[in-house]
KOLGU-4560 file (N, C-alpha, C; in nm, 3 decimals, padded with zeros to 5 digits):
<recs>
<n_xx: -02.072 n_yy: -00.703 n_zz: -01.324 ca_xx: -01.921 ca_yy: -00.654 ca_zz: -01.353 c_xx: -01.867 c_yy: -00.754 c_zz: -01.456 mol: A seq: 1 type: MET>
<n_xx: -01.816 n_yy: -00.697 n_zz: -01.572 ca_xx: -01.744 ca_yy: -00.774 ca_zz: -01.678 c_xx: -01.624 c_yy: -00.837 c_zz: -01.612 mol: A seq: 2 type: PRO>
<n_xx: -01.592 n_yy: -00.956 n_zz: -01.636 ca_xx: -01.480 ca_yy: -01.023 ca_zz: -01.581 c_xx: -01.413 c_yy: -01.122 c_zz: -01.695 mol: A seq: 3 type: PHE>
<n_xx: -01.303 n_yy: -01.155 n_zz: -01.673 ca_xx: -01.225 ca_yy: -01.228 ca_zz: -01.760 c_xx: -01.077 c_yy: -01.212 c_zz: -01.752 mol: A seq: 4 type: GLY>
<n_xx: -00.992 n_yy: -01.254 n_zz: -01.827 ca_xx: -00.850 ca_yy: -01.222 ca_zz: -01.807 c_xx: -00.824 c_yy: -01.088 c_zz: -01.855 mol: A seq: 5 type: LEU>
<n_xx: -00.889 n_yy: -01.038 n_zz: -01.969 ca_xx: -00.862 ca_yy: -00.907 ca_zz: -02.016 c_xx: -00.907 c_yy: -00.802 c_zz: -01.932 mol: A seq: 6 type: GLN>
<n_xx: -01.027 n_yy: -00.815 n_zz: -01.858 ca_xx: -01.081 ca_yy: -00.707 ca_zz: -01.775 c_xx: -01.066 c_yy: -00.715 c_zz: -01.633 mol: A seq: 7 type: GLY>
<n_xx: -00.988 n_yy: -00.823 n_zz: -01.592 ca_xx: -00.971 ca_yy: -00.857 ca_zz: -01.447 c_xx: -00.902 c_yy: -00.740 c_zz: -01.376 mol: A seq: 8 type: ALA>
<n_xx: -00.781 n_yy: -00.689 n_zz: -01.438 ca_xx: -00.706 ca_yy: -00.587 ca_zz: -01.371 c_xx: -00.781 c_yy: -00.452 c_zz: -01.352 mol: A seq: 9 type: THR>
<n_xx: -00.842 n_yy: -00.421 n_zz: -01.460 ca_xx: -00.932 ca_yy: -00.285 ca_zz: -01.464 c_xx: -01.041 c_yy: -00.305 c_zz: -01.366 mol: A seq: 10 type: GLN>
<n_xx: -01.108 n_yy: -00.418 n_zz: -01.346 ca_xx: -01.227 ca_yy: -00.429 ca_zz: -01.258 c_xx: -01.177 c_yy: -00.436 c_zz: -01.123 mol: A seq: 11 type: ALA>
<n_xx: -01.059 n_yy: -00.504 n_zz: -01.079 ca_xx: -01.000 ca_yy: -00.478 ca_zz: -00.952 c_xx: -00.957 c_yy: -00.347 c_zz: -00.913 mol: A seq: 12 type: PHE>
<n_xx: -00.897 n_yy: -00.282 n_zz: -01.005 ca_xx: -00.846 ca_yy: -00.135 ca_zz: -00.988 c_xx: -00.977 c_yy: -00.039 c_zz: -00.954 mol: A seq: 13 type: ASN>
<n_xx: -01.087 n_yy: -00.065 n_zz: -01.023 ca_xx: -01.202 ca_yy: 00.006 ca_zz: -01.003 c_xx: -01.263 c_yy: -00.024 c_zz: -00.862 mol: A seq: 14 type: GLU>
<n_xx: -01.242 n_yy: -00.143 n_zz: -00.826 ca_xx: -01.308 ca_yy: -00.195 ca_zz: -00.689 c_xx: -01.218 c_yy: -00.129 c_zz: -00.578 mol: A seq: 15 type: LEU>
<n_xx: -01.092 n_yy: -00.133 n_zz: -00.600 ca_xx: -01.007 ca_yy: -00.060 ca_zz: -00.493 c_xx: -01.027 c_yy: 00.094 c_zz: -00.495 mol: A seq: 16 type: VAL>
<n_xx: -01.056 n_yy: 00.148 n_zz: -00.595 ca_xx: -01.085 ca_yy: 00.303 ca_zz: -00.585 c_xx: -01.216 c_yy: 00.314 c_zz: -00.525 mol: A seq: 17 type: TYR>
<n_xx: -01.316 n_yy: 00.233 n_zz: -00.552 ca_xx: -01.438 ca_yy: 00.242 ca_zz: -00.504 c_xx: -01.421 c_yy: 00.216 c_zz: -00.330 mol: A seq: 18 type: LEU>
<n_xx: -01.329 n_yy: 00.126 n_zz: -00.298 ca_xx: -01.314 ca_yy: 00.108 ca_zz: -00.157 c_xx: -01.249 c_yy: 00.244 c_zz: -00.093 mol: A seq: 19 type: LEU>
<n_xx: -01.145 n_yy: 00.298 n_zz: -00.158 ca_xx: -01.095 ca_yy: 00.437 ca_zz: -00.125 c_xx: -01.198 c_yy: 00.540 c_zz: -00.092 mol: A seq: 20 type: GLU>
<n_xx: -01.272 n_yy: 00.544 n_zz: -00.205 ca_xx: -01.382 ca_yy: 00.667 ca_zz: -00.185 c_xx: -01.471 c_yy: 00.643 c_zz: -00.075 mol: A seq: 21 type: GLU>
<n_xx: -01.518 n_yy: 00.517 n_zz: -00.041 ca_xx: -01.615 ca_yy: 00.479 ca_zz: 00.073 c_xx: -01.534 c_yy: 00.503 c_zz: 00.200 mol: A seq: 22 type: LYS>
<n_xx: -01.412 n_yy: 00.487 n_zz: 00.208 ca_xx: -01.335 ca_yy: 00.511 ca_zz: 00.323 c_xx: -01.339 c_yy: 00.678 c_zz: 00.354 mol: A seq: 23 type: ILE>
<n_xx: -01.309 n_yy: 00.739 n_zz: 00.252 ca_xx: -01.308 ca_yy: 00.885 ca_zz: 00.238 c_xx: -01.445 c_yy: 00.946 c_zz: 00.311 mol: A seq: 24 type: LYS>
<n_xx: -01.554 n_yy: 00.884 n_zz: 00.244 ca_xx: -01.689 ca_yy: 00.935 ca_zz: 00.292 c_xx: -01.733 c_yy: 00.907 c_zz: 00.444 mol: A seq: 25 type: LYS>
<n_xx: -01.670 n_yy: 00.797 n_zz: 00.481 ca_xx: -01.688 ca_yy: 00.748 ca_zz: 00.608 c_xx: -01.605 c_yy: 00.833 c_zz: 00.723 mol: A seq: 26 type: ALA>
<n_xx: -01.474 n_yy: 00.865 n_zz: 00.674 ca_xx: -01.399 ca_yy: 00.938 ca_zz: 00.773 c_xx: -01.290 c_yy: 01.006 c_zz: 00.687 mol: A seq: 27 type: ASP>
<n_xx: -01.294 n_yy: 01.137 n_zz: 00.644 ca_xx: -01.214 ca_yy: 01.199 ca_zz: 00.575 c_xx: -01.066 c_yy: 01.215 c_zz: 00.630 mol: A seq: 28 type: LEU>
<n_xx: -01.076 n_yy: 01.223 n_zz: 00.763 ca_xx: -00.940 ca_yy: 01.234 ca_zz: 00.820 c_xx: -00.871 c_yy: 01.107 c_zz: 00.819 mol: A seq: 29 type: GLU>
<n_xx: -00.946 n_yy: 01.008 n_zz: 00.852 ca_xx: -00.894 ca_yy: 00.865 ca_zz: 00.866 c_xx: -00.854 c_yy: 00.807 c_zz: 00.718 mol: A seq: 30 type: GLY>
<n_xx: -00.922 n_yy: 00.856 n_zz: 00.621 ca_xx: -00.887 ca_yy: 00.819 ca_zz: 00.491 c_xx: -00.749 c_yy: 00.851 c_zz: 00.452 mol: A seq: 31 type: ALA>
<n_xx: -00.690 n_yy: 00.952 n_zz: 00.509 ca_xx: -00.554 ca_yy: 01.000 ca_zz: 00.491 c_xx: -00.454 c_yy: 00.893 c_zz: 00.541 mol: A seq: 32 type: LYS>
<n_xx: -00.492 n_yy: 00.816 n_zz: 00.623 ca_xx: -00.401 ca_yy: 00.716 ca_zz: 00.692 c_xx: -00.415 c_yy: 00.578 c_zz: 00.652 mol: A seq: 33 type: GLN>
<n_xx: -00.506 n_yy: 00.561 n_zz: 00.554 ca_xx: -00.535 ca_yy: 00.427 ca_zz: 00.499 c_xx: -00.486 c_yy: 00.443 c_zz: 00.350 mol: A seq: 34 type: VAL>
<n_xx: -00.380 n_yy: 00.368 n_zz: 00.322 ca_xx: -00.307 ca_yy: 00.366 ca_zz: 00.200 c_xx: -00.325 c_yy: 00.240 c_zz: 00.128 mol: A seq: 35 type: LEU>
<n_xx: -00.398 n_yy: 00.244 n_zz: 00.001 ca_xx: -00.393 ca_yy: 00.124 ca_zz: -00.091 c_xx: -00.334 c_yy: 00.141 c_zz: -00.203 mol: A seq: 36 type: ILE>
<n_xx: -00.260 n_yy: 00.034 n_zz: -00.245 ca_xx: -00.172 ca_yy: 00.042 ca_zz: -00.370 c_xx: -00.187 c_yy: -00.114 c_zz: -00.422 mol: A seq: 37 type: CYS>
<n_xx: -00.259 n_yy: -00.118 n_zz: -00.526 ca_xx: -00.295 ca_yy: -00.256 ca_zz: -00.582 c_xx: -00.359 c_yy: -00.338 c_zz: -00.478 mol: A seq: 38 type: PHE>
<n_xx: -00.300 n_yy: -00.433 n_zz: -00.432 ca_xx: -00.366 ca_yy: -00.535 ca_zz: -00.331 c_xx: -00.291 c_yy: -00.515 c_zz: -00.202 mol: A seq: 39 type: ASP>
<n_xx: -00.209 n_yy: -00.410 n_zz: -00.193 ca_xx: -00.166 ca_yy: -00.379 ca_zz: -00.055 c_xx: -00.219 c_yy: -00.279 c_zz: 00.013 mol: A seq: 40 type: ASP>
<n_xx: -00.269 n_yy: -00.299 n_zz: 00.136 ca_xx: -00.326 ca_yy: -00.196 ca_zz: 00.221 c_xx: -00.258 c_yy: -00.174 c_zz: 00.342 mol: A seq: 41 type: CYS>
<n_xx: -00.240 n_yy: -00.034 n_zz: 00.375 ca_xx: -00.156 ca_yy: -00.007 ca_zz: 00.494 c_xx: -00.238 c_yy: 00.104 c_zz: 00.572 mol: A seq: 42 type: LEU>
<n_xx: -00.231 n_yy: 00.064 n_zz: 00.706 ca_xx: -00.310 ca_yy: 00.165 ca_zz: 00.804 c_xx: -00.195 c_yy: 00.225 c_zz: 00.889 mol: A seq: 43 type: ILE>
<n_xx: -00.191 n_yy: 00.360 n_zz: 00.892 ca_xx: -00.096 ca_yy: 00.442 ca_zz: 00.962 c_xx: -00.165 c_yy: 00.508 c_zz: 01.068 mol: A seq: 44 type: CYS>
<n_xx: -00.101 n_yy: 00.479 n_zz: 01.215 ca_xx: -00.171 ca_yy: 00.566 ca_zz: 01.323 c_xx: -00.073 c_yy: 00.597 c_zz: 01.417 mol: A seq: 45 type: ALA>
<n_xx: -00.098 n_yy: 00.700 n_zz: 01.496 ca_xx: 00.003 ca_yy: 00.739 ca_zz: 01.588 c_xx: -00.030 c_yy: 00.687 c_zz: 01.723 mol: A seq: 46 type: SER>
<n_xx: -00.135 n_yy: 00.620 n_zz: 01.745 ca_xx: -00.156 ca_yy: 00.543 ca_zz: 01.871 c_xx: -00.233 c_yy: 00.416 c_zz: 01.844 mol: A seq: 47 type: SER>
<n_xx: -00.223 n_yy: 00.327 n_zz: 01.942 ca_xx: -00.297 ca_yy: 00.177 ca_zz: 01.939 c_xx: -00.457 c_yy: 00.219 c_zz: 01.916 mol: A seq: 48 type: TRP>
<n_xx: -00.501 n_yy: 00.304 n_zz: 01.987 ca_xx: -00.637 ca_yy: 00.349 ca_zz: 01.990 c_xx: -00.689 c_yy: 00.396 c_zz: 01.851 mol: A seq: 49 type: ARG>
<n_xx: -00.609 n_yy: 00.487 n_zz: 01.794 ca_xx: -00.635 ca_yy: 00.533 ca_zz: 01.669 c_xx: -00.622 c_yy: 00.418 c_zz: 01.550 mol: A seq: 50 type: GLU>
<n_xx: -00.527 n_yy: 00.340 n_zz: 01.568 ca_xx: -00.516 ca_yy: 00.230 ca_zz: 01.476 c_xx: -00.620 c_yy: 00.130 c_zz: 01.486 mol: A seq: 51 type: PHE>
<n_xx: -00.692 n_yy: 00.097 n_zz: 01.595 ca_xx: -00.800 ca_yy: 00.016 ca_zz: 01.615 c_xx: -00.929 c_yy: 00.085 c_zz: 01.549 mol: A seq: 52 type: LEU>
<n_xx: -00.950 n_yy: 00.219 n_zz: 01.562 ca_xx: -01.048 ca_yy: 00.279 ca_zz: 01.506 c_xx: -01.039 c_yy: 00.264 c_zz: 01.352 mol: A seq: 53 type: LYS>
<n_xx: -00.923 n_yy: 00.312 n_zz: 01.294 ca_xx: -00.904 ca_yy: 00.285 ca_zz: 01.154 c_xx: -00.908 c_yy: 00.165 c_zz: 01.106 mol: A seq: 54 type: LEU>
<n_xx: -00.882 n_yy: 00.056 n_zz: 01.169 ca_xx: -00.879 ca_yy: -00.082 ca_zz: 01.128 c_xx: -01.052 c_yy: -00.130 c_zz: 01.125 mol: A seq: 55 type: LEU>
<n_xx: -01.100 n_yy: -00.090 n_zz: 01.234 ca_xx: -01.238 ca_yy: -00.118 ca_zz: 01.225 c_xx: -01.321 c_yy: -00.056 c_zz: 01.105 mol: A seq: 56 type: GLU>
<n_xx: -01.281 n_yy: 00.074 n_zz: 01.076 ca_xx: -01.346 ca_yy: 00.143 ca_zz: 00.961 c_xx: -01.312 c_yy: 00.078 c_zz: 00.837 mol: A seq: 57 type: LEU>
<n_xx: -01.197 n_yy: 00.039 n_zz: 00.818 ca_xx: -01.133 ca_yy: -00.041 ca_zz: 00.695 c_xx: -01.212 c_yy: -00.174 c_zz: 00.678 mol: A seq: 58 type: PHE>
<n_xx: -01.209 n_yy: -00.244 n_zz: 00.786 ca_xx: -01.298 ca_yy: -00.386 ca_zz: 00.785 c_xx: -01.433 c_yy: -00.382 c_zz: 00.767 mol: A seq: 59 type: LEU>
<n_xx: -01.487 n_yy: -00.264 n_zz: 00.813 ca_xx: -01.641 ca_yy: -00.259 ca_zz: 00.791 c_xx: -01.660 c_yy: -00.227 c_zz: 00.653 mol: A seq: 60 type: LYS>
<n_xx: -01.578 n_yy: -00.146 n_zz: 00.584 ca_xx: -01.600 ca_yy: -00.105 ca_zz: 00.456 c_xx: -01.572 c_yy: -00.231 c_zz: 00.346 mol: A seq: 61 type: GLN>
<n_xx: -01.470 n_yy: -00.322 n_zz: 00.402 ca_xx: -01.454 ca_yy: -00.437 ca_zz: 00.314 c_xx: -01.571 c_yy: -00.545 c_zz: 00.333 mol: A seq: 62 type: LEU>
<n_xx: -01.642 n_yy: -00.554 n_zz: 00.447 ca_xx: -01.751 ca_yy: -00.635 ca_zz: 00.476 c_xx: -01.865 c_yy: -00.586 c_zz: 00.399 mol: A seq: 63 type: ARG>
<n_xx: -01.882 n_yy: -00.446 n_zz: 00.385 ca_xx: -01.992 ca_yy: -00.398 ca_zz: 00.305 c_xx: -01.983 c_yy: -00.424 c_zz: 00.142 mol: A seq: 64 type: LYS>
<n_xx: -01.847 n_yy: -00.425 n_zz: 00.106 ca_xx: -01.826 ca_yy: -00.470 ca_zz: -00.038 c_xx: -01.810 c_yy: -00.614 c_zz: -00.050 mol: A seq: 65 type: MET>
<n_xx: -01.831 n_yy: -00.696 n_zz: 00.044 ca_xx: -01.818 ca_yy: -00.838 ca_zz: 00.023 c_xx: -01.672 c_yy: -00.873 c_zz: -00.001 mol: A seq: 66 type: ASN>
<n_xx: -01.575 n_yy: -00.815 n_zz: 00.041 ca_xx: -01.430 ca_yy: -00.846 ca_zz: 00.009 c_xx: -01.369 c_yy: -00.909 c_zz: 00.130 mol: A seq: 67 type: LEU>
<n_xx: -01.282 n_yy: -00.993 n_zz: 00.097 ca_xx: -01.206 ca_yy: -01.078 ca_zz: 00.205 c_xx: -01.056 c_yy: -01.040 c_zz: 00.209 mol: A seq: 68 type: LYS>
<n_xx: -01.010 n_yy: -01.076 n_zz: 00.332 ca_xx: -00.873 ca_yy: -01.049 ca_zz: 00.339 c_xx: -00.809 c_yy: -01.183 c_zz: 00.369 mol: A seq: 69 type: ILE>
<n_xx: -00.680 n_yy: -01.215 n_zz: 00.333 ca_xx: -00.600 ca_yy: -01.330 ca_zz: 00.376 c_xx: -00.529 c_yy: -01.313 c_zz: 00.494 mol: A seq: 70 type: ASN>
<n_xx: -00.562 n_yy: -01.364 n_zz: 00.609 ca_xx: -00.516 ca_yy: -01.339 ca_zz: 00.747 c_xx: -00.362 c_yy: -01.377 c_zz: 00.758 mol: A seq: 71 type: LEU>
<n_xx: -00.326 n_yy: -01.481 n_zz: 00.660 ca_xx: -00.186 ca_yy: -01.519 ca_zz: 00.663 c_xx: -00.077 c_yy: -01.411 c_zz: 00.606 mol: A seq: 72 type: GLU>
<n_xx: -00.145 n_yy: -01.326 n_zz: 00.536 ca_xx: -00.057 ca_yy: -01.215 ca_zz: 00.469 c_xx: -00.056 c_yy: -01.091 c_zz: 00.552 mol: A seq: 73 type: LYS>
<n_xx: -00.150 n_yy: -01.077 n_zz: 00.671 ca_xx: -00.144 ca_yy: -00.972 ca_zz: 00.737 c_xx: -00.048 c_yy: -00.955 c_zz: 00.841 mol: A seq: 74 type: CYS>
<n_xx: -00.015 n_yy: -00.832 n_zz: 00.867 ca_xx: 00.062 ca_yy: -00.782 ca_zz: 00.977 c_xx: -00.004 c_yy: -00.682 c_zz: 01.058 mol: A seq: 75 type: SER>
<n_xx: -00.019 n_yy: -00.692 n_zz: 01.174 ca_xx: -00.083 ca_yy: -00.589 ca_zz: 01.258 c_xx: -00.009 c_yy: -00.524 c_zz: 01.366 mol: A seq: 76 type: LEU>
<n_xx: -00.025 n_yy: -00.395 n_zz: 01.375 ca_xx: 00.049 ca_yy: -00.325 ca_zz: 01.499 c_xx: 00.195 c_yy: -00.326 c_zz: 01.486 mol: A seq: 77 type: GLY>
<n_xx: 00.252 n_yy: -00.324 n_zz: 01.371 ca_xx: 00.399 ca_yy: -00.319 ca_zz: 01.356 c_xx: 00.465 c_yy: -00.167 c_zz: 01.384 mol: A seq: 78 type: LEU>
<n_xx: 00.573 n_yy: -00.163 n_zz: 01.455 ca_xx: 00.626 ca_yy: -00.023 ca_zz: 01.473 c_xx: 00.681 c_yy: 00.037 c_zz: 01.325 mol: A seq: 79 type: PRO>
<n_xx: 00.730 n_yy: -00.059 n_zz: 01.258 ca_xx: 00.779 ca_yy: -00.022 ca_zz: 01.115 c_xx: 00.753 c_yy: -00.128 c_zz: 01.026 mol: A seq: 80 type: SER>
<n_xx: 00.770 n_yy: -00.084 n_zz: 00.887 ca_xx: 00.738 ca_yy: -00.177 ca_zz: 00.778 c_xx: 00.809 c_yy: -00.146 c_zz: 00.662 mol: A seq: 81 type: ILE>
<n_xx: 00.848 n_yy: -00.242 n_zz: 00.588 ca_xx: 00.881 ca_yy: -00.204 ca_zz: 00.444 c_xx: 00.763 c_yy: -00.222 c_zz: 00.351 mol: A seq: 82 type: LYS>
<n_xx: 00.745 n_yy: -00.116 n_zz: 00.276 ca_xx: 00.635 ca_yy: -00.108 ca_zz: 00.179 c_xx: 00.658 c_yy: -00.035 c_zz: 00.056 mol: A seq: 83 type: TRP>
<n_xx: 00.637 n_yy: -00.098 n_zz: -00.036 ca_xx: 00.657 ca_yy: -00.045 ca_zz: -00.179 c_xx: 00.797 c_yy: 00.043 c_zz: -00.195 mol: A seq: 84 type: LEU>
<n_xx: 00.909 n_yy: -00.035 n_zz: -00.161 ca_xx: 01.035 ca_yy: 00.016 ca_zz: -00.167 c_xx: 01.083 c_yy: 00.133 c_zz: -00.063 mol: A seq: 85 type: GLY>
<n_xx: 00.989 n_yy: 00.131 n_zz: 00.050 ca_xx: 01.033 ca_yy: 00.222 ca_zz: 00.152 c_xx: 01.016 c_yy: 00.179 c_zz: 00.280 mol: A seq: 86 type: HIS>
<n_xx: 01.086 n_yy: 00.221 n_zz: 00.378 ca_xx: 01.069 ca_yy: 00.180 ca_zz: 00.525 c_xx: 01.001 c_yy: 00.296 c_zz: 00.597 mol: A seq: 87 type: GLU>
<n_xx: 00.886 n_yy: 00.264 n_zz: 00.649 ca_xx: 00.788 ca_yy: 00.346 ca_zz: 00.716 c_xx: 00.802 c_yy: 00.326 c_zz: 00.865 mol: A seq: 88 type: LEU>
<n_xx: 00.807 n_yy: 00.424 n_zz: 00.937 ca_xx: 00.812 ca_yy: 00.418 ca_zz: 01.084 c_xx: 00.781 c_yy: 00.543 c_zz: 01.149 mol: A seq: 89 type: SER>
<n_xx: 00.761 n_yy: 00.550 n_zz: 01.293 ca_xx: 00.738 ca_yy: 00.689 ca_zz: 01.343 c_xx: 00.847 c_yy: 00.779 c_zz: 01.330 mol: A seq: 90 type: ASN>
<n_xx: 00.957 n_yy: 00.741 n_zz: 01.284 ca_xx: 01.071 ca_yy: 00.834 ca_zz: 01.260 c_xx: 01.058 c_yy: 00.890 c_zz: 01.117 mol: A seq: 91 type: LYS>
<n_xx: 00.980 n_yy: 00.843 n_zz: 01.023 ca_xx: 00.951 ca_yy: 00.898 ca_zz: 00.905 c_xx: 00.957 c_yy: 00.795 c_zz: 00.790 mol: A seq: 92 type: GLY>
<n_xx: 00.963 n_yy: 00.842 n_zz: 00.662 ca_xx: 00.967 ca_yy: 00.754 ca_zz: 00.559 c_xx: 01.097 c_yy: 00.762 c_zz: 00.474 mol: A seq: 93 type: THR>
<n_xx: 01.163 n_yy: 00.647 n_zz: 00.447 ca_xx: 01.307 ca_yy: 00.637 ca_zz: 00.397 c_xx: 01.300 c_yy: 00.540 c_zz: 00.287 mol: A seq: 94 type: PHE>
<n_xx: 01.387 n_yy: 00.562 n_zz: 00.198 ca_xx: 01.398 ca_yy: 00.451 ca_zz: 00.079 c_xx: 01.455 c_yy: 00.323 c_zz: 00.163 mol: A seq: 95 type: PRO>
<n_xx: 01.404 n_yy: 00.218 n_zz: 00.087 ca_xx: 01.444 ca_yy: 00.072 ca_zz: 00.170 c_xx: 01.594 c_yy: 00.083 c_zz: 00.166 mol: A seq: 96 type: SER>
<n_xx: 01.670 n_yy: 00.024 n_zz: 00.271 ca_xx: 01.804 ca_yy: 00.019 ca_zz: 00.263 c_xx: 01.844 c_yy: -00.072 c_zz: 00.153 mol: A seq: 97 type: SER>
<n_xx: 01.773 n_yy: -00.192 n_zz: 00.134 ca_xx: 01.804 ca_yy: -00.285 ca_zz: 00.019 c_xx: 01.823 c_yy: -00.216 c_zz: -00.111 mol: A seq: 98 type: ASP>
<n_xx: 01.728 n_yy: -00.137 n_zz: -00.147 ca_xx: 01.728 ca_yy: -00.076 ca_zz: -00.280 c_xx: 01.834 c_yy: 00.033 c_zz: -00.291 mol: A seq: 99 type: LEU>
<n_xx: 01.851 n_yy: 00.111 n_zz: -00.173 ca_xx: 01.969 ca_yy: 00.208 ca_zz: -00.180 c_xx: 02.091 c_yy: 00.139 c_zz: -00.198 mol: A seq: 100 type: ALA>
<n_xx: 02.120 n_yy: 00.036 n_zz: -00.124 ca_xx: 02.243 ca_yy: -00.034 ca_zz: -00.148 c_xx: 02.270 c_yy: -00.094 c_zz: -00.286 mol: A seq: 101 type: SER>
<n_xx: 02.159 n_yy: -00.141 n_zz: -00.342 ca_xx: 02.173 ca_yy: -00.187 ca_zz: -00.482 c_xx: 02.209 c_yy: -00.070 c_zz: -00.580 mol: A seq: 102 type: ALA>
<n_xx: 02.149 n_yy: 00.039 n_zz: -00.559 ca_xx: 02.195 ca_yy: 00.154 ca_zz: -00.642 c_xx: 02.335 c_yy: 00.197 c_zz: -00.630 mol: A seq: 103 type: ILE>
<n_xx: 02.377 n_yy: 00.198 n_zz: -00.489 ca_xx: 02.510 ca_yy: 00.234 ca_zz: -00.460 c_xx: 02.617 c_yy: 00.140 c_zz: -00.512 mol: A seq: 104 type: GLU>
<n_xx: 02.583 n_yy: 00.014 n_zz: -00.532 ca_xx: 02.676 ca_yy: -00.068 ca_zz: -00.588 c_xx: 02.672 c_yy: -00.084 c_zz: -00.728 mol: A seq: 105 type: LYS>
<n_xx: 02.572 n_yy: -00.020 n_zz: -00.803 ca_xx: 02.555 ca_yy: -00.016 ca_zz: -00.937 c_xx: 02.687 c_yy: 00.039 c_zz: -01.006 mol: A seq: 106 type: TRP>
<n_xx: 02.740 n_yy: -00.025 n_zz: -01.110 ca_xx: 02.857 ca_yy: 00.030 ca_zz: -01.189 c_xx: 02.817 c_yy: 00.153 c_zz: -01.264 mol: A seq: 107 type: THR>
<n_xx: 02.913 n_yy: 00.250 n_zz: -01.287 ca_xx: 02.884 ca_yy: 00.358 ca_zz: -01.348 c_xx: 02.856 c_yy: 00.333 c_zz: -01.501 mol: A seq: 108 type: THR>
<n_xx: 02.766 n_yy: 00.375 n_zz: -01.554 ca_xx: 02.717 ca_yy: 00.333 ca_zz: -01.684 c_xx: 02.829 c_yy: 00.412 c_zz: -01.782 mol: A seq: 109 type: PRO>
<n_xx: 02.867 n_yy: 00.337 n_zz: -01.903 ca_xx: 02.984 ca_yy: 00.380 ca_zz: -01.991 c_xx: 02.916 c_yy: 00.418 c_zz: -02.114 mol: A seq: 110 type: LYS>
<n_xx: 02.796 n_yy: 00.376 n_zz: -02.146 ca_xx: 02.739 ca_yy: 00.415 ca_zz: -02.282 c_xx: 02.579 c_yy: 00.447 c_zz: -02.273 mol: A seq: 111 type: ASN>
<n_xx: 02.527 n_yy: 00.479 n_zz: -02.387 ca_xx: 02.381 ca_yy: 00.516 ca_zz: -02.385 c_xx: 02.291 c_yy: 00.383 c_zz: -02.341 mol: A seq: 112 type: ASN>
<n_xx: 02.328 n_yy: 00.277 n_zz: -02.398 ca_xx: 02.253 ca_yy: 00.147 ca_zz: -02.357 c_xx: 02.257 c_yy: 00.123 c_zz: -02.197 mol: A seq: 113 type: ASP>
<n_xx: 02.357 n_yy: 00.134 n_zz: -02.146 ca_xx: 02.377 ca_yy: 00.120 ca_zz: -01.991 c_xx: 02.320 c_yy: 00.220 c_zz: -01.926 mol: A seq: 114 type: GLU>
<n_xx: 02.313 n_yy: 00.353 n_zz: -01.960 ca_xx: 02.228 ca_yy: 00.451 ca_zz: -01.896 c_xx: 02.076 c_yy: 00.409 c_zz: -01.897 mol: A seq: 115 type: VAL>
<n_xx: 02.034 n_yy: 00.365 n_zz: -02.027 ca_xx: 01.902 ca_yy: 00.325 ca_zz: -02.024 c_xx: 01.853 c_yy: 00.222 c_zz: -01.945 mol: A seq: 116 type: ARG>
<n_xx: 01.940 n_yy: 00.114 n_zz: -01.935 ca_xx: 01.915 ca_yy: -00.008 ca_zz: -01.854 c_xx: 01.921 c_yy: 00.033 c_zz: -01.714 mol: A seq: 117 type: SER>
<n_xx: 01.988 n_yy: 00.146 n_zz: -01.671 ca_xx: 01.972 ca_yy: 00.183 ca_zz: -01.514 c_xx: 01.840 c_yy: 00.240 c_zz: -01.490 mol: A seq: 118 type: PHE>
<n_xx: 01.792 n_yy: 00.326 n_zz: -01.592 ca_xx: 01.651 ca_yy: 00.385 ca_zz: -01.574 c_xx: 01.553 c_yy: 00.274 c_zz: -01.592 mol: A seq: 119 type: PHE>
</recs>
């Protein structure tokens, strides 16, 4: 695999895509509940038993690809989580309250430059 500062991001993205594809092949239904965005992975399940099954599937694929995780950055079995600007729980998916309040507090743009800076 070509590597270096210029190709590192592309090589990593291809590796993540390959990981997603292997999970889909192993368990198509389970793949819908394993979300990967850049280097963040999220496993969603409606029960503890289902979570453990998906976690095992995910870890097996990581092992097959010789990838490692940083346990200090892992959180397991949480009832809700903030992920990619959203709050996810068994009640649904909602925009993060931190981001929503920042947008609500934003002053009304008065010219084109301020409108552009908002977006």
